N, C-alpha and C positions, 0 to 999 in steps of 0.2 A: 505494500500499499502507499503510496506516494503522498506526502503531506504539502501540500500549498498553501503558501501565505499571501492572500489577497490582500494588498495597500491601499490605501487613498480610497477607500470607498466610499466616499464623497464626492469621489472625481468621478466614480464609476470606472474608471479608463482599462479596467483586466475583467474581459467574460473566460467562464470556466468551458472547456472543452466540451463537457458534460449537460450543457441546459435543456437538452432537449427532454429530460427528466423524464424518464422510461423505469420500466419497473417499482422498485419500492419507494424511487424518490416522488413517482408521482402519487402513490398513496403518502407520501408524508405530508406533500402540501392538501391534499385534500381532507387530511386530519387538521391539519393550520387552520382550512375553514370551518370545518365542525366543530373544533374548538371555541372559533370565537363566537361561532353562534352558539354553542351551548353553555355559556362566563353564568348564568344563573343556576346552573346544577351544581351548583359547588353546596348547593342546601341540600342535597342529597348525601347522606353521611354513613358509615360506617365502622366497624373496626376489625383489626386483625391483632389480636392480641390487646398490645398497650398501644398499639400504634393505629393513629384516627387517619380515615384519610376521606376522598370525597370524589364526587364521580369528574367533578373538572378535574381535580387531580388525577385521575385514571387517564384520560381525554390528552392531557399536557404531557403524562410520563408515555402513552403510546406516541404520539406526532415525534416527539426526541426518538424514541427507539426505532421508528418507521426512517425517519430522516439518518440518522447514525448507519441504520443497517444498509440505507441507500445509497450512502458514501461508498460502505463498505463496498456492496454492490457493485461499485462503479469502479473501485478503487481508488478513490482519493478522498480524500477528507483534508478541509481547509477551514482557517479561521479567518474569517473575516475583519479587521480590524476598523475600527470606526472612530470616530470624535472622542467619543466617552468611554471609551476602554481604565482609563486612570479613575475620573470620577463612580463610572461603576466597581472598580474593584476598590476603590476606597467606600462605596456604598454597603458591601458583600462584609466587609472586613469590619464596617458598624455596627451592621447588624449581628453578625459573628460574635463581636464584641457582647451585645444588648443580651444575647443568652443568659450571658452569666448574671445578668445584674438584677433581676427579677427574683420572688423567694419560689415562684413555678416552673423552673428553668425546663420541664419538658413541654412545656404549653408553649414558653415561649419559641425553641427550639421548632416545634409546628410550624409557629407564625413567619418564622424564619425560613422555612423551607417555601411554604404557599405564598409569602408575599415579595418575597427576594428569589430564590435560588431558582424556584421553575419559571416565573414570570423573564426575567433575565437570561434563563435559557431558549426559553421561545422568541425572544427578541433576536438571538443570534444565531437559529434558525431560518427566522422568516427573511433576515435581509440578505440570509443565503439562498432560498429557495425561491422569491419573488424576484422573478428575474426578466419578467414578462406582463404586460398588461393584463392574461386572459389569469394568469394566476394569483395577480392581486384580485383580480373580480373575484376570485373562487372565494378567497375570504371576505371578500365586503358583500355577497353574497350570503353567505354563512351567517356574517354578523346580522345582515338587515333581515333575515330572517326570524333569527331568534329574538334579537331586539321588538320584529312586530309580533312577535308571537307573546313573546313578555307585555310588550305596550297594550297588545286588546286584551290580556286576559287582566290588567290592572284597571282598565277601564271597567271590564263586564263586574270588576269588585266595587269599585264607586259606586256605580248604579245599583247593584245587588244591595248595597250598605241602606240604600235610599229604600230600598222597597221592605228591607225588612225592618225600617225604623234603627238602625244603628250606628248612622253616620254621626261622628264627632268631627266638628270643625278643627280644633284643635292638632287632632290626630288622623287625617285622613285615609280610609282603607286602602290597604295593596293584598294585592293578589298572593304573594312571595314572600317580601321583604317582612322584616317588620317595622319599616317604617318610610313615609313618603320621598324625605328627602334623600335615603337610599336609591329608589325607585330613581328618582330626577336625575343622582348624580349618573348612574349607570348608562340612563337614555341620554343624557347629554351629546355624548363625544358621536354615539350614533344618529343624532339629530344633523349636528356641525357636517357628517360627512354628506349626509343625504341632500344639505342646504348647497353645498359645495357644488355637487352634482346636478341640483337645478340649478346655479347660478353659471356653471362652467363647464356643465359636459358640450362634449365635439358631438355626440352620438346620442339621435333622439331617443334609442333605445335606454340606454343609461341615465337619461333626464327624465324619461318617462318613469322607469322603474322608481328612482330619486323621488317624483312626486308620489308614486304609490308609500314609497319609504316614509313621507313625512305624514301621510295621511292616517298612520297607526301611531306617530310619534307624537304630535304636535298634541291631539286632544290627552294620549294620557301623561305627555308632561305637565301639561294645562290642570289635570285633575289632580296633580300632586299636591297641589297648590303651595309650593315650597317657595318661600321669598328667594331663597336665596338662586334658586334656578329663576326666578323671573328677572331679577336683577342682572344676573350672568348673560342670559339670553339678548336682556335690553342692551348691554356692553357688546354683546356679537352684533346685533342688528345694526349698532353704530360701524362696529369694522367689516361689516359687508356691504353697507352703504359707501364708506371710503375706499371698498375695494372693486365694487361692480362697475362693470361696464353701461349700466343703467340705475346712473344713480338716484336723478329724480322720482322716475316712476317707481323705484322700492323704497324711499323714504316716505312717498306719498300712502303705500301700502302698509309701511311700518307704522305709520298714525293712525292708518284707520285701525289697523287690527289692535293698539293702547288701547284706542279709545271706545271699541267695543269691549274689549276684556276689561277694561276698568269699570262697565257698567254692570256687568255680572256680578250678581251680589254674593255667590261666596268669594268672588274675587275681593269686593270690595270691602269687605268683613275680614279675609283673612291679612289684609295688608293695612286694617286700623288700629291704632293704640302699638303699635309698635317700641313709642319711648317706655308706656306703661313699666314699671315694676313685675306685676304678675307674680306665680307662684312655679312657673316652670321655666326651662330654659330656651324659650321658644323667642322671646323678643330681644329687640337689640340691647336692653340694658341687662337681661338673663346672660348674654352672650359675653359683655362686658367682665360680667362678674364671673365666670367662668374664665376668661383670658385671665383676670388681676390673680386670680385667687390660684390658677397656674404656675403664672409667674411668681408668686409665692414659694410654691412647690419646690419649683426651680431652683430657689437661691441654693436650696441643701446639698443639691447635686447639679450644677449647672454643666459640665462636662460629659455624662456620660448617659443624664435622663432617669426615667423609671426602670429603661431597658422595655424589650420587648412583652405587649401586653401587662405591665408592673401600673400601668396609669389606672387608679380606679379614685374616682368623685364622688364623692356623695352631694348635689346641687341643693341649696340650704335643706340640708340632712336626711333629704326624702328620693330624690332621682338620681339615681346612678346614673353617671356618664363613663364610661371607658377611654373615649378619647374627647380633645380639649376646645373641638367643634372648629379649630382650626388648622387649618393642612400642614402650616410649616410651626405651629405650635406642638402639634401631634408627630412627626418629625422627628420634633426635637426631644419629647419625652419619652419616645419611642427608642432610636437609635442615636440619642445623644447629639452634640454639637457637631461632631464631624459628618454622621449621616443626615444630618439637616442641611448641612453645605456642599455634601457630594449631590445630593438631588436634585438644591436649586443650580449646579452647576450644570445637570442634565437638562430640569426642566428649563429653563432661560437658554441653555446652549441650543436647544429644538429649536426656541421661539426664533433665537437670532437669525440662525443658520435656515429655517425655513423662510421666514422673510424676506432673505438676501436672495435667495431663489426664487422666490414666487413672480418677480417680473422678469424672468427667463423660460417661464412654464407656458408650456402651452397644451391644448388639446387633454387627454382622458387625466395623466398625471397634474395639470391646470387645477382639476379639479379635486382629484385625492390630497396634495397640498393643502388646499384653501381647505379640505375636509378635517384635515389633522392640526394644522393650527387654528382654526377656529375650537376644536376640539380641548384643546390646551387655552386660550384665552377662557371658555367655560368656565372650566375647572381653575383656573387661578382666580377668577372673581367668585366663583362659590366656594372656594377652599377657601376666602377671607371669613368666610362664616361653616364653615363643619369641615368634613376630613374626607375630600376624596383621594383615593388611591387605596385609602386602608380597610380593604375588603379583599378575600379571592378574586371574585368578579373584573373590580377597578384594579387590582395591580396588574394582573396576565392583559388586562384591556388597555393598561396605560403603555406597556410594552409593544404590544401591539401595532398601535398609533407610532409610539419609537420609530421601530421598524419601517412602517410603513413612508416618515416621511425620509427616510437614509435609501429607501428603494425609486422614490420619486426622484430625491435629489441627484442620483446617479444618474436616473434615466436622463435628468433635463441636461446634465452634462453630459453624459454622449449624445445626447440631439446637436448638443449646442458644439462640441468637438467637431462631428462629424461636418456639420453646416458649415463651421467653419475651414477646414478641410477640402468640402468639396467648392470653396468661390476660393479663387488666389485672388492676392492682391493686384492690385492695376497696374500694367504693363509685364505680368508676370510669366503669361502663356499665351497661347494659343487661344483660351476661354474667349481673350479680347475680342477676336473677331469676329462676334456675335454681334457685339454691339451696334 
């Protein structure tokens, strides 16, 4: 077996001779799409003796196994170097250290495996596997089908709660997850990806599929009644207006949608009273109270935090909070300062490199890149008041998004290089005879 080190993945200057993806390599690409579509299935859990696992984890491991067997079948194994290898290594080291901090180290080890080891492995698998638009479409199709089914179930659960008289405004119903904000955070990246294809797809079929995807996602996101999601989508709408080729029509449509939503009684009630103290953690004052108490707790162990699964806080002495409702505070308390900084380098690096490449994008990857960047914007804003990433589904979702960005940038760079090579400079050859 030969081992090939592929460097400069961002430039995409190296192709592999076996990119036809036959045999087991083909199955690994299909399994990646299945895994993307089955992210909520981490709820299906069982144990082998003391070891707990989930159906999502099994799918992740099967995907990785097919990938490695496919590479062995082809006689090659390559490590794709990315711009994020160093911060990823530091994040893994911080996570490994965080296993030894909390009292329940066995539980912490499970979180480390589910939130870091397996999702990052999927990231490197996806970066290698996804070499053509058709392969990226398979992953997006899997995510689209899975998130659409999930969205439909949540819409059904919402109306069923009304029919049975069990609806509670402060705790909107969900089909599978324990809280509506969890539903919103999982559905936000699919929403951004669908929006990207609605605005920038170069094929009518892709745009129609994206519109159908939005038909499921928009009602489900709206009915979560998540203020964090509403704020994040409002910011994404501004980004869409700034980057769209039809700014005025899109701006007008956004204004109409906002006005209509603000007339919906449930939405109006949900948005009212945000600065009241209340007795739960759902108001702005409640969030600020959690943040303040978390900073106070961090004074005792500012370097290593509380360790994975070590943060437990009784809000007002009654409501148990396992994360401090802020993405960056959560990274700090879970994996310490090193982990928080390493993830920040990855997160903002993705935003920086993505927006830098965006003006050069066109066609299929134009839509993909906008969707990934939109997803990061949504999580960045929503992460100010909640903890995206910190669930089995969202950790895998994040690293799939990161891989999609690198794949898109690679394809954009290849196209730019090919175009530059095909057009010689003035006066350099017979191509000027065509003028």
